[in-house]
Backbone of each chain as ProteinMPNN parsed JSONL, in Angstrom:
{"seq_chain_A": "MNYYEISKEPIDIQAIIDKVVQRDAGAITTFIGTVRELTKGKKTLFLIYEAYESMAVKKLAQIGQEIEEKWPNSKVAITHRVGKLDITDVAVVIAVSTPHRADAYEANRYAIERIKEIVPIWKKEHWEDGEEWIGDQLEKVSYPTGKPEGADLHE", "coords_chain_A": {"N_chain_A": [[131.444, 127.076, 46.959], [129.819, 124.904, 44.624], [130.972, 121.864, 43.959], [129.99, 119.542, 42.983], [127.384, 118.666, 41.016], [123.981, 118.284, 39.847], [122.439, 118.998, 36.871], [119.797, 120.659, 35.247], [120.023, 122.185, 33.091], [121.921, 122.965, 30.05], [125.414, 122.142, 30.274], [127.943, 124.321, 31.338], [130.965, 124.065, 30.219], [133.47, 125.289, 30.61], [133.081, 126.524, 33.065], [133.11, 124.406, 34.835], [135.712, 123.503, 34.599], [137.05, 125.757, 35.558], [136.547, 125.56, 38.272], [138.435, 123.802, 39.312], [140.88, 124.922, 39.077], [144.049, 125.551, 40.355], [146.937, 126.71, 42.155], [148.878, 124.81, 42.668], [148.587, 122.994, 40.671], [149.673, 121.124, 37.824], [148.437, 120.165, 35.745], [145.264, 119.88, 34.147], [142.71, 117.658, 33.557], [139.943, 117.101, 31.431], [136.94, 115.448, 31.185], [134.442, 114.853, 28.862], [131.367, 113.684, 28.537], [129.314, 112.561, 25.959], [126.218, 112.367, 24.07], [125.725, 109.55, 22.204], [125.012, 108.551, 18.848], [124.804, 105.982, 17.601], [124.499, 102.74, 18.909], [125.761, 99.641, 18.994], [124.896, 99.409, 16.335], [122.309, 100.288, 16.493], [120.058, 102.982, 16.184], [119.933, 105.82, 18.119], [117.481, 108.194, 19.042], [117.009, 110.195, 20.95], [117.84, 110.876, 24.434], [116.63, 110.342, 27.754], [117.653, 111.494, 30.814], [117.554, 110.614, 34.219], [117.69, 111.358, 37.698], [118.289, 110.438, 41.111], [118.344, 112.947, 42.771], [119.357, 114.221, 45.197], [120.799, 112.175, 46.444], [122.511, 111.491, 44.384], [124.166, 113.732, 44.157], [125.505, 113.529, 46.589], [126.878, 111.117, 46.17], [128.509, 111.757, 44.017], [130.122, 113.556, 45.326], [131.321, 111.83, 47.106], [132.897, 110.32, 45.362], [134.649, 112.29, 44.515], [135.948, 112.753, 46.92], [137.171, 110.277, 47.317], [138.993, 110.358, 45.235], [140.557, 112.542, 45.976], [141.773, 111.48, 48.165], [143.212, 109.321, 47.09], [144.857, 110.486, 45.161], [146.975, 112.729, 46.054], [146.659, 116.252, 46.666], [144.935, 116.688, 44.585], [142.146, 118.081, 42.781], [138.671, 118.131, 42.303], [135.836, 118.405, 40.134], [132.501, 117.814, 39.257], [129.791, 117.699, 37.028], [126.63, 116.514, 36.218], [124.224, 116.161, 33.715], [120.6, 116.227, 33.583], [117.365, 115.228, 32.248], [115.934, 115.778, 28.941], [118.076, 114.843, 26.386], [119.72, 115.505, 23.341], [121.295, 113.925, 20.472], [124.788, 114.259, 20.487], [124.731, 116.101, 22.553], [126.044, 117.302, 25.712], [126.469, 115.2, 28.406], [127.816, 114.726, 30.782], [130.362, 116.315, 32.687], [133.642, 116.121, 33.788], [136.137, 117.453, 35.689], [139.506, 117.387, 36.602], [142.195, 118.398, 38.547], [145.691, 118.108, 39.071], [149.02, 117.935, 40.537], [150.777, 116.68, 38.687], [150.701, 115.424, 35.284], [150.085, 112.675, 34.69], [148.651, 111.672, 36.849], [146.369, 113.236, 36.679], [145.074, 112.316, 34.376], [144.613, 109.618, 35.12], [143.063, 109.836, 37.464], [140.816, 111.105, 36.512], [139.733, 109.204, 34.8], [139.121, 107.288, 36.691], [137.025, 108.579, 38.008], [134.867, 108.638, 36.107], [134.404, 105.921, 35.772], [133.593, 105.187, 38.328], [131.26, 106.699, 38.537], [129.615, 105.245, 36.89], [129.182, 103.103, 38.472], [128.151, 103.736, 41.106], [126.54, 106.047, 41.244], [123.299, 107.305, 41.488], [121.865, 107.599, 38.719], [120.008, 107.414, 35.761], [119.531, 106.388, 32.359], [117.208, 106.701, 29.718], [116.804, 105.209, 26.73], [115.681, 106.33, 23.61], [114.475, 105.0, 20.718], [113.788, 104.619, 17.157], [111.943, 102.628, 17.095], [111.029, 102.222, 19.666], [111.48, 102.358, 23.301], [113.621, 102.282, 26.186], [114.656, 101.803, 29.562], [118.003, 101.948, 30.469], [120.328, 99.805, 32.0], [122.996, 98.597, 34.126], [125.379, 98.753, 32.511], [127.921, 98.012, 32.768], [127.951, 95.41, 32.628], [128.069, 93.821, 34.818], [127.249, 91.591, 37.476], [124.229, 92.121, 39.288], [124.054, 93.688, 42.522], [124.035, 91.369, 44.959], [123.518, 91.647, 47.713], [122.283, 93.993, 47.824], [123.762, 96.281, 47.861], [126.799, 97.97, 46.811], [129.775, 96.155, 47.384], [132.47, 96.037, 49.855], [135.201, 96.326, 48.486], [134.47, 97.535, 46.172], [133.309, 99.808, 47.094], [135.38, 101.212, 48.244], [137.651, 101.004, 46.761]], "CA_chain_A": [[131.248, 126.635, 45.569], [129.325, 123.535, 44.49], [131.845, 121.113, 43.069], [129.274, 118.36, 42.482], [126.038, 119.137, 40.71], [123.095, 117.718, 38.837], [121.947, 120.195, 36.196], [118.726, 120.497, 34.259], [120.384, 123.061, 31.969], [123.194, 122.596, 29.407], [126.557, 122.358, 31.172], [128.978, 125.264, 30.915], [132.178, 123.261, 30.426], [134.549, 126.124, 31.163], [132.789, 126.798, 34.479], [133.525, 123.213, 35.607], [137.184, 123.542, 34.593], [137.485, 126.859, 36.425], [136.43, 125.181, 39.685], [139.573, 123.01, 39.793], [142.131, 125.674, 38.895], [144.79, 125.774, 41.614], [148.329, 127.078, 41.893], [149.712, 123.603, 42.736], [148.297, 122.081, 39.56], [150.446, 121.174, 36.591], [147.578, 119.614, 34.694], [143.825, 119.675, 34.342], [142.072, 116.851, 32.514], [138.495, 117.281, 31.375], [136.197, 114.42, 30.463], [133.124, 115.319, 28.424], [130.563, 112.558, 28.047], [128.306, 113.072, 25.03], [125.198, 111.403, 23.654], [126.129, 108.881, 20.957], [123.858, 108.18, 18.02], [124.697, 104.547, 17.315], [125.0, 101.759, 19.854], [125.638, 98.317, 18.368], [124.143, 99.513, 15.093], [120.961, 100.806, 16.714], [120.076, 104.443, 16.14], [119.253, 106.524, 19.207], [116.907, 109.481, 18.643], [117.358, 111.082, 22.061], [117.895, 110.203, 25.731], [116.146, 111.031, 28.961], [118.39, 111.143, 32.034], [116.84, 110.865, 35.473], [118.581, 111.149, 38.847], [117.859, 110.61, 42.511], [119.265, 114.076, 42.774], [120.055, 114.497, 46.464], [121.777, 111.114, 46.678], [123.504, 111.561, 43.303], [125.14, 114.768, 44.529], [126.341, 112.952, 47.659], [127.759, 110.077, 45.622], [129.543, 112.461, 43.24], [131.051, 114.117, 46.31], [132.099, 110.691, 47.628], [133.899, 109.995, 44.344], [135.646, 113.349, 44.614], [136.714, 112.516, 48.149], [138.02, 109.103, 47.057], [140.092, 110.803, 44.367], [141.462, 113.428, 46.717], [142.572, 110.615, 49.043], [144.125, 108.476, 46.289], [145.808, 111.337, 44.431], [147.144, 113.913, 46.904], [146.637, 117.58, 46.056], [144.058, 116.782, 43.417], [140.899, 118.814, 42.989], [137.705, 117.503, 41.394], [134.495, 118.976, 39.968], [131.705, 116.983, 38.349], [128.378, 118.049, 36.828], [125.903, 115.596, 35.326], [122.957, 116.754, 33.293], [119.412, 115.374, 33.519], [116.327, 115.709, 31.34], [116.019, 115.263, 27.574], [119.316, 115.213, 25.688], [119.797, 115.092, 21.938], [122.577, 113.401, 20.012], [125.95, 115.17, 20.634], [124.65, 116.931, 23.776], [126.973, 116.944, 26.792], [125.745, 114.595, 29.53], [128.593, 114.833, 32.018], [131.688, 116.935, 32.598], [134.487, 115.859, 34.953], [137.431, 118.14, 35.631], [140.412, 117.013, 37.697], [143.53, 118.994, 38.479], [146.696, 117.468, 39.935], [150.346, 118.517, 40.296], [151.427, 116.086, 37.519], [149.688, 115.054, 34.291], [149.676, 111.262, 34.7], [147.607, 111.538, 37.869], [145.143, 113.903, 36.228], [144.406, 111.371, 33.473], [144.18, 108.439, 35.869], [142.004, 110.186, 38.411], [139.618, 111.437, 35.753], [139.203, 107.91, 34.371], [138.536, 106.684, 37.893], [135.751, 109.253, 38.3], [133.775, 108.216, 35.219], [134.092, 104.51, 36.053], [132.834, 105.151, 39.592], [129.913, 107.204, 38.259], [128.855, 104.145, 36.298], [128.926, 102.082, 39.495], [127.46, 104.064, 42.366], [125.752, 107.289, 41.273], [121.942, 106.979, 41.039], [121.432, 108.3, 37.511], [119.603, 106.421, 34.774], [119.15, 106.944, 31.064], [116.222, 105.981, 28.924], [117.092, 105.354, 25.301], [114.528, 106.361, 22.711], [114.82, 104.629, 19.346], [112.65, 104.77, 16.241], [110.931, 101.58, 17.32], [110.711, 101.955, 21.069], [112.247, 103.03, 24.339], [113.945, 101.382, 27.291], [115.605, 102.237, 30.581], [119.239, 101.193, 30.353], [120.981, 99.573, 33.283], [124.026, 97.583, 34.175], [126.199, 98.81, 31.309], [129.221, 97.417, 33.054], [127.723, 93.977, 32.475], [128.409, 93.138, 36.05], [126.033, 91.089, 38.112], [123.675, 93.078, 40.241], [124.618, 93.481, 43.857], [123.092, 90.478, 45.613], [123.123, 92.091, 49.05], [121.564, 95.258, 47.719], [124.662, 97.443, 47.815], [128.147, 97.634, 46.38], [130.539, 95.591, 48.506], [133.687, 96.708, 50.313], [136.244, 96.717, 47.54], [133.831, 98.399, 45.213], [133.026, 101.08, 47.74], [136.558, 101.957, 48.694], [138.777, 100.823, 45.827]], "C_chain_A": [[130.729, 125.201, 45.562], [130.167, 122.781, 43.462], [131.126, 119.94, 42.399], [127.82, 118.739, 42.266], [125.308, 118.257, 39.709], [122.413, 118.925, 38.207], [120.841, 119.877, 35.203], [119.034, 121.31, 32.998], [121.667, 122.542, 31.299], [124.374, 122.985, 30.293], [127.541, 123.339, 30.545], [130.331, 124.625, 31.24], [133.284, 124.079, 31.091], [134.344, 126.395, 32.658], [133.227, 125.633, 35.361], [135.053, 123.197, 35.712], [137.691, 124.595, 35.579], [137.46, 126.476, 37.912], [137.67, 124.453, 40.208], [140.925, 123.701, 39.572], [142.783, 125.88, 40.265], [146.266, 125.994, 41.298], [149.266, 125.874, 41.91], [149.574, 122.717, 41.503], [149.255, 122.279, 38.397], [149.611, 120.674, 35.43], [146.126, 119.646, 35.121], [143.356, 118.782, 33.207], [140.571, 117.078, 32.605], [137.896, 116.129, 30.594], [134.831, 114.98, 30.132], [132.38, 114.121, 27.848], [129.439, 113.099, 27.183], [127.345, 111.967, 24.589], [125.538, 110.867, 22.265], [124.901, 108.438, 20.165], [123.703, 106.675, 17.868], [125.273, 103.697, 18.432], [124.696, 100.385, 19.288], [124.713, 98.375, 17.152], [122.751, 100.094, 15.248], [120.987, 102.327, 16.865], [119.259, 105.052, 17.284], [118.72, 107.854, 18.687], [117.232, 110.55, 19.686], [117.359, 110.27, 23.351], [117.17, 111.032, 26.779], [117.016, 110.546, 30.121], [117.567, 111.528, 33.247], [117.796, 110.599, 36.625], [117.795, 111.166, 40.15], [118.791, 111.708, 42.999], [120.056, 114.241, 44.068], [121.121, 113.439, 46.739], [122.881, 111.153, 45.62], [124.58, 112.597, 43.635], [126.079, 114.239, 45.619], [127.335, 111.927, 47.116], [128.846, 110.685, 44.729], [130.591, 113.026, 44.196], [131.924, 113.011, 46.91], [133.221, 110.317, 46.651], [135.03, 111.029, 44.392], [136.561, 113.151, 45.816], [137.663, 111.326, 47.975], [139.24, 109.515, 46.227], [141.092, 111.653, 45.147], [142.299, 112.652, 47.742], [143.619, 109.826, 48.264], [145.211, 109.286, 45.589], [145.967, 112.649, 45.201], [147.221, 115.213, 46.095], [145.835, 117.663, 44.756], [142.807, 117.572, 43.796], [139.921, 118.358, 41.907], [136.417, 118.327, 41.327], [133.743, 118.14, 38.941], [130.288, 117.554, 38.252], [127.771, 117.065, 35.838], [124.563, 116.223, 34.981], [121.819, 115.733, 33.358], [118.385, 116.009, 32.588], [116.528, 115.124, 29.952], [117.294, 115.762, 26.898], [119.303, 114.662, 24.27], [121.184, 114.549, 21.628], [123.609, 114.532, 20.006], [125.866, 116.076, 21.872], [125.617, 116.404, 24.846], [126.183, 116.441, 28.002], [126.488, 114.765, 30.846], [129.929, 115.506, 31.738], [132.423, 116.663, 33.909], [135.791, 116.612, 34.754], [138.247, 117.737, 36.854], [141.73, 117.752, 37.496], [144.438, 118.289, 39.482], [148.05, 118.134, 39.655], [150.994, 117.986, 39.014], [150.405, 115.422, 36.585], [149.205, 113.613, 34.378], [148.532, 111.048, 35.695], [146.284, 112.148, 37.41], [144.344, 113.003, 35.281], [143.806, 110.207, 34.249], [142.979, 108.742, 36.76], [140.7, 110.501, 37.677], [138.927, 110.159, 35.27], [138.499, 107.205, 35.536], [137.15, 107.274, 38.168], [134.625, 108.739, 37.409], [133.408, 106.755, 35.469], [133.268, 104.39, 37.334], [131.406, 105.678, 39.404], [129.034, 106.075, 37.736], [128.564, 103.024, 37.289], [127.955, 102.533, 40.585], [126.571, 105.302, 42.335], [124.35, 107.03, 40.697], [121.425, 107.909, 39.938], [121.111, 107.217, 36.484], [119.308, 107.115, 33.459], [118.146, 106.045, 30.383], [116.526, 106.276, 27.472], [115.775, 105.399, 24.536], [115.011, 106.074, 21.307], [113.607, 104.867, 18.453], [111.538, 103.788, 16.578], [110.669, 101.287, 18.797], [111.596, 102.714, 22.027], [112.531, 102.055, 25.464], [114.897, 102.052, 28.271], [116.823, 101.338, 30.493], [119.84, 101.013, 31.745], [122.141, 98.635, 33.114], [124.905, 97.57, 32.922], [127.565, 98.191, 31.509], [129.152, 95.915, 32.885], [128.238, 93.205, 33.674], [127.113, 92.569, 36.598], [125.502, 92.182, 39.037], [124.222, 92.743, 41.622], [123.669, 92.625, 44.673], [122.658, 90.957, 46.995], [122.443, 93.449, 49.012], [122.461, 96.468, 47.706], [126.035, 97.012, 47.307], [128.945, 97.153, 47.589], [131.852, 96.319, 48.71], [134.645, 97.225, 49.267], [135.697, 97.76, 46.574], [133.59, 99.794, 45.806], [134.292, 101.903, 47.965], [137.75, 101.872, 47.754], [139.095, 102.141, 45.14]], "O_chain_A": [[131.139, 124.381, 46.384], [130.082, 123.032, 42.26], [131.585, 119.413, 41.385], [127.11, 119.089, 43.21], [125.905, 117.593, 38.861], [121.873, 119.778, 38.913], [120.947, 118.936, 34.417], [118.382, 121.141, 31.967], [122.414, 121.772, 31.903], [124.347, 124.012, 30.972], [127.921, 123.207, 29.382], [130.781, 124.644, 32.385], [133.947, 123.612, 32.017], [135.308, 126.483, 33.419], [133.663, 125.835, 36.495], [135.612, 122.917, 36.773], [138.636, 124.357, 36.332], [138.242, 126.995, 38.708], [137.937, 124.478, 41.409], [141.978, 123.127, 39.849], [142.135, 126.329, 41.211], [146.771, 125.513, 40.284], [150.313, 125.887, 41.263], [150.36, 121.789, 41.314], [149.605, 123.399, 38.027], [150.026, 120.749, 34.273], [145.797, 119.464, 36.293], [143.569, 119.094, 32.035], [140.005, 117.224, 33.688], [138.301, 115.864, 29.462], [134.141, 115.516, 30.999], [132.737, 113.613, 26.785], [128.696, 113.985, 27.605], [127.641, 110.78, 24.725], [125.626, 111.616, 21.291], [123.893, 108.011, 20.729], [122.598, 106.148, 17.992], [126.409, 103.91, 18.857], [123.537, 100.007, 19.122], [123.861, 97.508, 16.962], [122.077, 100.366, 14.254], [121.824, 102.882, 17.576], [118.055, 104.825, 17.396], [119.425, 108.567, 17.972], [117.669, 111.653, 19.356], [116.93, 109.116, 23.365], [117.109, 112.259, 26.696], [117.108, 109.346, 30.381], [116.969, 112.602, 33.307], [118.631, 109.7, 36.535], [116.765, 111.831, 40.263], [119.859, 111.452, 43.553], [121.279, 114.384, 44.041], [122.214, 113.759, 47.209], [124.044, 110.881, 45.919], [125.767, 112.357, 43.416], [127.287, 114.471, 45.579], [128.487, 111.876, 47.547], [129.971, 110.186, 44.69], [131.789, 112.982, 43.918], [133.105, 113.219, 47.187], [134.347, 110.035, 47.062], [136.209, 110.682, 44.32], [137.773, 113.353, 45.741], [138.808, 111.361, 48.427], [140.363, 109.08, 46.484], [142.305, 111.505, 45.0], [143.379, 113.089, 48.139], [144.758, 109.675, 48.706], [146.344, 108.827, 45.442], [145.178, 113.576, 45.017], [147.774, 115.252, 44.996], [146.022, 118.57, 43.944], [142.465, 117.707, 44.97], [140.293, 118.216, 40.743], [135.966, 118.875, 42.332], [134.28, 117.802, 37.887], [129.663, 117.856, 39.269], [128.322, 116.817, 34.765], [123.862, 116.746, 35.847], [122.041, 114.532, 33.209], [118.515, 117.168, 32.192], [117.202, 114.106, 29.789], [117.55, 116.965, 26.849], [118.928, 113.514, 24.032], [122.119, 114.694, 22.415], [123.313, 115.64, 19.56], [126.841, 116.751, 22.202], [125.954, 115.22, 24.873], [125.342, 117.153, 28.552], [125.872, 114.927, 31.9], [130.544, 115.294, 30.693], [131.907, 116.933, 34.993], [136.473, 116.419, 33.747], [137.754, 117.743, 37.982], [142.306, 117.731, 36.408], [144.02, 117.925, 40.582], [148.204, 118.821, 38.646], [151.683, 118.732, 38.319], [149.375, 114.922, 37.037], [148.022, 113.353, 34.16], [147.572, 110.332, 35.41], [145.211, 111.631, 37.72], [143.118, 112.928, 35.359], [142.642, 109.853, 34.061], [142.006, 107.989, 36.795], [139.614, 110.196, 38.17], [137.703, 110.044, 35.322], [137.433, 106.611, 35.375], [136.218, 106.55, 38.518], [133.54, 108.435, 37.903], [132.236, 106.387, 35.389], [132.347, 103.577, 37.407], [130.464, 105.182, 40.022], [127.862, 105.964, 38.095], [127.798, 102.107, 36.992], [127.039, 101.793, 40.946], [125.9, 105.582, 43.328], [124.222, 106.588, 39.555], [120.671, 108.851, 40.181], [121.84, 106.234, 36.352], [118.892, 108.274, 33.432], [118.215, 104.818, 30.454], [116.509, 107.426, 27.034], [114.871, 104.602, 24.786], [115.844, 106.798, 20.763], [112.541, 105.263, 18.923], [110.356, 104.067, 16.377], [110.147, 100.226, 19.139], [112.361, 103.593, 21.633], [111.774, 101.108, 25.676], [115.817, 102.768, 27.878], [116.699, 100.115, 30.446], [119.858, 101.938, 32.557], [122.268, 97.958, 32.094], [125.148, 96.513, 32.339], [128.275, 97.884, 30.552], [130.165, 95.222, 32.984], [128.764, 92.098, 33.557], [126.021, 93.007, 36.234], [126.247, 93.047, 39.499], [124.773, 91.667, 41.854], [122.596, 93.096, 45.051], [121.528, 90.691, 47.406], [122.069, 93.992, 50.052], [121.974, 97.588, 47.553], [126.387, 95.834, 47.366], [128.8, 97.687, 48.689], [132.291, 97.105, 47.87], [134.876, 98.43, 49.172], [136.372, 98.725, 46.216], [133.66, 100.807, 45.111], [134.273, 103.132, 47.885], [138.74, 102.583, 47.928], [140.009, 102.203, 44.317]]}, "seq_chain_B": "MNKILFFAHLKDAVGEESIRIDVSGKTVAEVKEFLAKEYELQKLDTAMTAVNEEFAGDEEVIEQGDEIAFIPPVSGG", "coords_chain_B": {"N_chain_B": [[105.781, 106.755, 59.624], [106.867, 106.158, 56.268], [108.705, 107.221, 53.391], [108.803, 106.02, 50.154], [110.803, 105.73, 47.357], [110.779, 105.46, 43.807], [112.576, 104.671, 40.834], [113.455, 105.045, 37.325], [112.841, 102.101, 35.472], [111.368, 100.981, 37.502], [109.792, 103.024, 38.499], [108.111, 103.426, 36.321], [106.792, 100.961, 36.346], [105.474, 100.922, 38.82], [103.998, 103.201, 38.595], [104.097, 105.495, 40.012], [106.117, 108.131, 41.421], [106.757, 108.141, 44.06], [105.723, 106.633, 47.162], [103.8, 106.761, 50.213], [104.077, 105.012, 53.143], [103.89, 102.942, 56.017], [106.597, 101.231, 56.986], [108.205, 100.714, 59.067], [110.314, 98.902, 61.267], [110.424, 96.689, 59.683], [112.73, 94.696, 57.73], [114.965, 95.639, 55.043], [114.881, 93.616, 53.105], [112.397, 92.475, 53.66], [110.692, 94.595, 53.064], [111.164, 94.853, 50.345], [110.185, 92.401, 49.45], [107.482, 92.618, 50.11], [106.701, 94.847, 48.507], [107.285, 93.938, 45.961], [105.393, 91.984, 45.63], [102.988, 93.422, 46.04], [103.01, 95.339, 43.955], [103.566, 93.819, 41.793], [106.256, 93.633, 40.87], [108.848, 92.784, 38.824], [111.628, 93.074, 38.721], [112.715, 93.894, 41.117], [114.495, 92.605, 42.769], [116.951, 92.92, 41.564], [117.6, 95.461, 42.075], [119.426, 97.935, 43.905], [119.323, 99.146, 47.29], [118.617, 102.194, 48.911], [118.801, 103.785, 52.001], [117.825, 106.656, 53.498], [119.44, 108.042, 51.649], [121.791, 106.58, 51.499], [123.558, 103.633, 50.57], [122.121, 100.528, 51.47], [122.075, 97.383, 53.153], [120.326, 94.183, 52.781], [119.553, 93.356, 55.295], [119.199, 95.518, 56.876], [117.267, 97.363, 59.216], [114.29, 99.154, 58.932], [113.558, 102.399, 60.095], [111.206, 104.575, 61.748], [110.226, 107.26, 59.734], [112.339, 107.006, 57.965], [113.688, 107.418, 54.683], [113.271, 105.537, 51.854], [114.821, 104.243, 48.983], [114.673, 102.626, 45.869], [117.141, 101.465, 43.784], [117.658, 100.878, 40.628], [120.035, 99.089, 38.498], [122.54, 101.381, 37.638], [122.939, 103.948, 35.073], [124.366, 106.225, 34.384], [126.59, 108.834, 33.127]], "CA_chain_B": [[105.524, 106.755, 58.17], [108.081, 106.149, 55.439], [108.561, 107.575, 51.977], [109.538, 105.076, 49.306], [111.015, 106.331, 46.032], [111.047, 104.537, 42.693], [113.236, 105.328, 39.697], [113.63, 104.359, 36.042], [111.771, 101.161, 35.101], [110.516, 100.716, 38.671], [108.806, 104.112, 38.537], [107.118, 103.123, 35.278], [106.019, 99.786, 36.745], [104.604, 101.274, 39.951], [103.108, 104.275, 38.152], [104.271, 106.618, 40.936], [107.499, 108.425, 41.792], [106.953, 107.782, 45.463], [104.532, 106.317, 47.944], [103.976, 106.882, 51.659], [103.592, 103.795, 53.762], [104.693, 102.679, 57.221], [107.283, 99.923, 56.945], [109.197, 100.705, 60.145], [110.421, 97.6, 61.925], [110.72, 95.659, 58.68], [114.044, 94.78, 57.1], [114.946, 95.999, 53.626], [114.446, 92.427, 52.357], [110.947, 92.313, 53.849], [110.028, 95.671, 52.324], [111.262, 94.47, 48.924], [109.28, 91.276, 49.202], [106.134, 93.162, 50.18], [106.421, 95.712, 47.359], [107.331, 93.121, 44.742], [104.097, 91.314, 45.548], [101.941, 94.447, 45.958], [103.02, 96.022, 42.649], [103.982, 92.836, 40.775], [107.531, 94.124, 40.319], [109.689, 91.641, 38.446], [113.08, 93.275, 38.798], [113.103, 94.563, 42.357], [115.64, 91.911, 43.38], [118.217, 93.376, 40.969], [117.812, 96.854, 42.483], [120.052, 98.227, 45.187], [118.425, 99.914, 48.15], [119.225, 103.266, 49.691], [118.023, 104.284, 53.127], [118.298, 108.012, 53.773], [120.448, 108.423, 50.638], [123.031, 105.797, 51.594], [123.285, 102.238, 50.236], [121.807, 99.713, 52.642], [121.982, 95.942, 52.909], [118.998, 93.584, 52.932], [119.223, 93.094, 56.708], [118.983, 96.772, 57.608], [115.893, 97.539, 59.696], [113.774, 100.495, 58.648], [113.036, 103.131, 61.242], [110.202, 105.613, 61.53], [110.712, 108.461, 59.057], [113.392, 106.723, 56.974], [113.345, 107.492, 53.259], [113.823, 104.352, 51.191], [114.798, 104.361, 47.526], [115.173, 101.466, 45.14], [118.081, 101.973, 42.787], [117.975, 99.893, 39.591], [121.398, 99.276, 37.994], [122.62, 102.771, 37.184], [123.439, 104.092, 33.704], [124.803, 107.596, 34.143], [127.866, 108.985, 32.43]], "C_chain_B": [[106.851, 106.783, 57.41], [107.74, 106.57, 54.017], [109.396, 106.585, 51.175], [109.595, 105.635, 47.891], [111.332, 105.26, 44.99], [111.658, 105.314, 41.533], [113.248, 104.412, 38.471], [112.494, 103.354, 35.802], [110.851, 100.842, 36.282], [109.424, 101.772, 38.799], [107.697, 103.859, 37.507], [106.206, 101.982, 35.714], [105.027, 100.112, 37.86], [103.587, 102.338, 39.53], [103.173, 105.496, 39.048], [105.756, 106.856, 41.161], [107.784, 108.0, 43.215], [105.631, 107.405, 46.1], [104.849, 106.558, 49.416], [103.312, 105.692, 52.318], [104.465, 103.555, 54.993], [105.286, 101.276, 57.139], [108.326, 99.843, 58.062], [109.138, 99.362, 60.873], [110.699, 96.468, 60.958], [112.161, 95.797, 58.202], [113.865, 95.209, 55.65], [114.427, 94.827, 52.791], [112.935, 92.243, 52.459], [110.166, 93.372, 53.079], [110.026, 95.344, 50.827], [110.247, 93.384, 48.577], [107.825, 91.758, 49.156], [105.785, 93.956, 48.918], [106.402, 94.926, 46.048], [105.986, 92.45, 44.525], [102.995, 92.337, 45.273], [101.845, 95.063, 44.556], [103.445, 95.101, 41.501], [105.253, 93.298, 40.062], [108.47, 92.948, 40.071], [111.15, 91.844, 38.863], [113.544, 93.932, 40.091], [114.333, 93.909, 42.988], [116.976, 92.298, 42.744], [118.52, 94.83, 41.351], [118.587, 96.924, 43.794], [119.041, 99.034, 46.011], [119.22, 101.022, 48.831], [118.266, 103.639, 50.812], [118.639, 105.623, 53.519], [119.531, 108.369, 52.934], [121.788, 107.722, 50.81], [122.681, 104.333, 51.317], [123.105, 101.413, 51.507], [121.702, 98.25, 52.239], [120.581, 95.427, 53.186], [118.571, 93.407, 54.385], [118.902, 94.374, 57.474], [117.5, 96.947, 57.977], [115.467, 99.0, 59.51], [113.215, 101.127, 59.921], [111.988, 104.141, 60.791], [110.833, 106.816, 60.814], [111.81, 108.226, 58.02], [112.845, 106.892, 55.555], [114.055, 106.343, 52.54], [113.752, 104.573, 49.687], [115.322, 103.077, 46.923], [115.914, 101.951, 43.911], [118.337, 100.862, 41.762], [119.421, 100.102, 39.139], [121.521, 100.621, 37.279], [123.214, 102.859, 35.776], [123.773, 105.543, 33.387], [126.108, 107.624, 33.362], [127.655, 109.223, 30.954]], "O_chain_B": [[107.831, 107.368, 57.871], [106.646, 106.314, 53.512], [110.562, 106.346, 51.49], [108.568, 105.97, 47.302], [112.05, 104.295, 45.256], [111.302, 106.466, 41.283], [113.077, 103.197, 38.566], [111.321, 103.708, 35.915], [109.692, 100.475, 36.087], [108.286, 101.468, 39.156], [106.513, 104.051, 37.784], [104.997, 102.022, 35.485], [103.889, 99.643, 37.85], [102.465, 102.376, 40.036], [102.397, 106.436, 38.874], [106.56, 105.925, 41.105], [108.886, 107.56, 43.546], [104.561, 107.805, 45.64], [106.012, 106.561, 49.819], [102.14, 105.402, 52.081], [105.64, 103.923, 55.008], [104.573, 100.274, 57.211], [109.226, 99.004, 58.013], [108.072, 98.776, 61.064], [111.161, 95.402, 61.365], [112.743, 96.88, 58.262], [112.765, 95.15, 55.1], [113.626, 95.02, 51.876], [112.273, 91.9, 51.48], [109.111, 93.088, 52.512], [109.024, 95.533, 50.137], [109.556, 93.446, 47.56], [107.049, 91.362, 48.287], [104.719, 93.77, 48.331], [105.611, 95.209, 45.148], [105.496, 92.353, 43.399], [102.169, 92.143, 44.381], [100.75, 95.282, 44.036], [103.656, 95.555, 40.377], [105.319, 93.346, 38.834], [108.835, 92.217, 40.993], [111.818, 90.907, 39.301], [114.65, 94.469, 40.151], [115.119, 94.575, 43.661], [118.029, 92.032, 43.323], [119.57, 95.365, 40.992], [118.422, 96.081, 44.676], [118.044, 99.531, 45.488], [120.35, 100.811, 49.271], [117.064, 103.788, 50.591], [119.827, 105.706, 53.832], [120.514, 108.915, 53.434], [122.81, 108.208, 50.325], [121.645, 103.842, 51.765], [123.836, 101.578, 52.483], [121.293, 97.926, 51.125], [119.748, 96.135, 53.752], [117.38, 93.318, 54.681], [118.392, 94.32, 58.593], [116.608, 96.711, 57.162], [116.18, 99.933, 59.878], [112.508, 100.491, 60.704], [111.904, 104.504, 59.618], [111.865, 107.326, 61.251], [112.172, 109.141, 57.28], [111.696, 106.555, 55.271], [115.276, 106.203, 52.613], [112.734, 105.038, 49.173], [116.299, 102.506, 47.407], [115.398, 102.732, 43.112], [119.163, 99.984, 42.014], [119.984, 101.173, 39.366], [120.704, 100.955, 36.421], [123.913, 101.944, 35.338], [123.508, 106.035, 32.29], [126.655, 106.586, 32.988], [128.623, 109.374, 30.209]]}, "name": "protein", "num_of_chains": 2, "seq": "MNYYEISKEPIDIQAIIDKVVQRDAGAITTFIGTVRELTKGKKTLFLIYEAYESMAVKKLAQIGQEIEEKWPNSKVAITHRVGKLDITDVAVVIAVSTPHRADAYEANRYAIERIKEIVPIWKKEHWEDGEEWIGDQLEKVSYPTGKPEGADLHEMNKILFFAHLKDAVGEESIRIDVSGKTVAEVKEFLAKEYELQKLDTAMTAVNEEFAGDEEVIEQGDEIAFIPPVSGG"}
């Protein structure tokens, strides 16, 4: 089974959840990232997502591995969509199952934050008056050495 | 020969998704410097670099056949 995918088609949310079902689990959390219309008062018409697909899949798998190390007996599945997405469309689905609920919430949050750091996916916002590739939403400085540093890679 | 991939605003600036060029023996920093000049890329220094789909530092030396990708700050999710 492919637990980590980049999809050009709409994401079947239930299919992602089904991948993490396990007998040891007491909880499954699902994060669904959707396309928002307004950002700081500016109206988005639609988005284009682009990925360095082969590397993105590897980095999603790395995040899953990090989670399975940090939260024992957890299981992770992530699918991110690419292409043109309209307002309210689902851009990413993360499902995490763990024996206890607190871990499922925490681990799921960890996954989306890591996606925003290390997974090579970009979105281009299209507004009524223009378009722009969005980057660095975490408002962190860029990586001066060209890559995320130790803590960032393994935290 | 090496394949170099561009994404997001870098792809728009270069006008190509990828180019083929031999940069073996050069460091990542040298390749960046060369491409920034060749394509008049303003923001290449804020991009991360991946060599064969793994993040690489500026000192890494490119080998024959390596695939290099420049990764602007990401915005997935």
